[in-house]
C-alpha positions, 0 to 999 in steps of 0.5 A: 499500499505504501508503494501504491501511495506514491505510484502514478494515477494510471498504476493506481487505477489499474491496480484498484480494478485488478484487486477488486476483480481478483478478490471477487473471482477468488471469493466466487471460485472458493464458494464453487470449490467448497460446494463441489467438494461437499457434493462429491463427498455426499455422492461417494457416501450414497454410492458406497451405502447402496453397494453395502445394502446390495451386498447385504441383500445378496448375502442373506442366504449365504449367512442362513446356510453358512455358505462362505463361498457364496459370501466371498463371491459377493464380496469379490464383486467389489473389486470393480470399485477401486475406492473400496479398500476393505469389505467385511461380512459379520454373522449374527454373533458379530464374528467375521464371516468372510472378508474382502481385503485390498492391498495394504490391509489385513484381517486386523482391519476387520475388527470393529465394535458392531453393537452400535451399528446392528440396528440401522444403516450408518457411516463414519469418516475416519481420516481419509476413509469412509466406513459404511455399516449395513445391518442384514435382516431376514424377516426382521431377524438380525442376520449380520452386518456388512462393513465397507471401508472406502477411500476419499483419495478419489474425491481429493484427486477430483478436487485437485483437478477442479482447482487447477481448472479454476486456477487457469480460469482465474489467470485467464480472467485476470489477464482479460481484466488487466487488458480492460483496466489498462484501456478503461483507466486512461479515461480518468488518468489521461486528462489528469497526466496532461493537467500535471504536465501543464502545471510542471511546464508552468512551474519550470518556465513561469509562463502563466499564459499556458492553458490545460486542455479540457476533454470532458464534462465530468469532475476532471473537466471541472478541475481543468476549468478551475485550474485554468481560471486560477492561471488567469488570476495568477497571470493578472496578479503576476503582471501587476506584481512585475509592474509594482516591482519595476516601480519599486526598483525605480524608486529604490534607485532614485533613493540610492542616488539621492543618498549617494548624493547626500553622502557628499553634501552631509559628510563634507560640512560635518568633517569641516566642522570637526576639523576646525573644532580640532584646530580650535582644541589645539589653540590656547583655551581656558578650561571652560572653553576647552570643555565646550570644544570637546563636547562639540567634538563628541557631538559632531563625531556622534552625528558623523557616525550616525550619518556614516552608518545610514549612508553606508547602508544605502551604499551597500544596498545600491552598489553592493559591498566592495572590499579593499584588502591590504597587509595589516599589522595586527599589533598596531590595528588591535592597539588602535581598536583599544585606544578608540574606546578610552573616552567611552570607557571613562564615561561609563567606568568600565574596562576593556581587555583584548586577548590575542592568542599566540597563533595569530600572525603578525600580518594578515590580509583584509580590508582594515576599514571594514574590519574596524567597523565590525570591531567598533560596532560589537565593542561599542554595543557591548559598552553601551549596554554594560553598566558594571564590569566590562568587555572582553575581546578574544582573538584567534586565527587558524586555517585562514579564519579569523575568529573573534568573540566579544563578551560583556557583563551587561543586561543581556538581550531578551530572547524575543529580540535576538532574532531581529537585532541583525535587521536594519533599523532594529534594536533590542528595545524599540519603545519610546522609553528605551534606555539606549539610543542608536540607529539600529544599523551597526549589526546590520552592516556588520553582517553585510561585511562578514557575508562579503568576507565569506564569514558570519556573525551571530549572538552566541548567548545572551543572559541577564548576566551578559552577552557573547557576540562572535564573528568568523571571517576568511582572512589570509596571512601575509607572512609566516611571522607570529605576532611579537609580544613585548619582551620584559621581565620583573624580578619583584612581586606585584600586588594587584587590587582589582576585580576579577573580570575582566581586567584582573583576569587579563592581568593575571594571564599577562603575569603568568605568561611572563612568569611575574610573581603576583598576588591579586585581591579585591579586598582592601584589608588583604591589600594592606596586609600584603604591602610589606611583601611586594615591590609594586602595587597596582590599584584599579581605579574602581577602588577609588582614590581614597583607597589608593591614598590609604595604601600609599600612606600605610606603605613603609617601604620607600622603594615600593612602586604604586601604579594607578590603573585609571581612565582617561581624564582621571587626575590623582591628587597633587600629594600623590603625583610624585609617588604614583605612576598612572597607566591609562585604560584601555590597557594593552600588552604594549602599554603594560610593558611601559610600567615595567620599563618605568614609563608612564603618561599622565593626562590632566582632568578637566576641572569643573567650575562651581555653579551658583544658580539653579534650574532643572534640566532633564535629558538622558543624553549626557552631552546635550544635558551638559551643553544646556546646563553650561549655556544656562549657567552663563545667565546666572541660573542655578542648574540641577540635572536629571537623566530620566523621568523618575529622577525628575519627579524625585527632584521636584519632590525635594526642591522647588523649581521655577522652570523645568526643561523636560526631554520627551524620550527617556529610559525608565520614565519618559517626559510626558509621564513624568510631567503628568505625575508632577502635575498630579502630585504638586498641583498648584506648586508644580513648576512650569515645564517646557518640552525639549525634544528631537521629535517634530511629529504633531502627535508628540507635540500634542502629547506634551501639551495634553500632559501639562507642558506649556511649550515645545522646543525642537532639538537642535536648539540654538543657545540664543533661542534657548535663553530667550525662551527661558527668560520669557517664562521666568519673567512671566 
């Protein structure tokens, strides 16, 4: 049945006809054979019974006069019946009188119990033999019994001949049925086969103008009509789809051309602004001026990065991704990657470490710009979504494959969001209260680059304690040289006060690789107890300047070196400058070697001025927050800040404000909800609230006014306009 299920419809119809006709024929022949067998058996019984009765009548005189010769002659007459194998004549005392025995039998076969057969004629079947008992009476007086044993073999032989005839008849009928079935099934199968051929032709050639031929007005004919009607519908829809696709492609080409043109129109002025700002930073500036210029530089770079990602995606969609490969020094490339994130790590107080396995060659061949994009997108995302701990990058190379994993200790990505994060303009959180910004293009572009480099990018795992992203690309080596590690040694013992992951673990491996004796702890008391046993103390900035100062003060050995593992912009107190060396993060094998060669670089921390006036500015973007705060401070206002709606509500509960500048889209609680809550709780004591947002759509403006905001300012806001608006409401 399983094979028949996959057979052609022609085979199925023929098989069904043959199976039904064969089954019916077998049933009929079986019934006829059975009836014939029963009839033949009954006929034999009747025939032998008549012979027994005839022999009994002829043997009455022989039994009366005890004439055995006559009796034997009577029994000898049975020789003409080949089925009879034994005949016995018993007298009135049931003693054997005479017998007729065919071959293979003996007198012992004539020993029977005749008591139950003396009254009436009877028979019984014993195996393949028939036993017939015929009592002999003379004037109602019992004279004896005739017993005849006959064989049913003749009947069986007859049955076998009948079965052979039936078999040949069945074969003949089956052949005729097959011939008729083969001819008749074509009435159904031929139209269906033709319909199948038409469907296959359409599938192969995508030609929906073909029509199936109708051969009858039955159900198959209706099927052909329905099929043709469906083809007409598909043909119309296909034509409409082609026209729509053509228009969409034309529109896409126009969009791509527009974005390509905008690439020049946008990047040129942004780069000009950033370049001039860099020149400005190189001039003599006050601390306040330098801070403003640095904030402008950061904002300009964020804008440039966003524009670059959008235009990059447009370029990839328009012309495809091209790679410009060159020989790249991996040590320089990876050190540059680490330094790129120094300021971002400093803002969030995080660590970044890079593990480079020994098999990584000194020089590889790839497109450094595209490869840098992948590293920057993955590491910046990891830093963005991490609030404590840090990021660890592992790099290995084998069989012309560069394999990189980026692990963080962040919040993780929800399982339902993991499937879409590699799509364009998609983020783990797309809501208006998301905590992190971005275009949602970084991972999409990274995936395009990995595909072009015959590789892949994926999220290996993501839980509430961190995520691991990996990418694997094809990269050939440029030479057989292995990356050279800095050659240095240290005879003393190092005390390391740091958290285990990621910085502590990385430094441990570096010390072990160079056989430097060390002791690592994350407990301040343990560090104090170990001061006398070490010659160098390394203190992670996460433990704070207070603990560093205490360690220096408690130290009794004037030769002990202290190294502060700080972030760019950190400044140690003047009292420690001559006692503590500074090693700035991101720490690499090269920068670590400078400590043991007694080389360190110091960077000054930008001082903050004392502020005199107060005003609540609420924005989740630190740069925007700082810019508005500084602009307003120059007007003599006292400024307080909050980075989300919850902090704004809390600040209003604790402090009375005359004016609040409220961003709309913020994490945890947005500006609209915060305004409603402030109005509800403070009632007539609620401050005047002005919306400050990058959203320009009418629906956001209406939501702001409905919540109780009195005005709506759209970003970017020029300083003059901001001050005019603030003065307007303060004077009112």
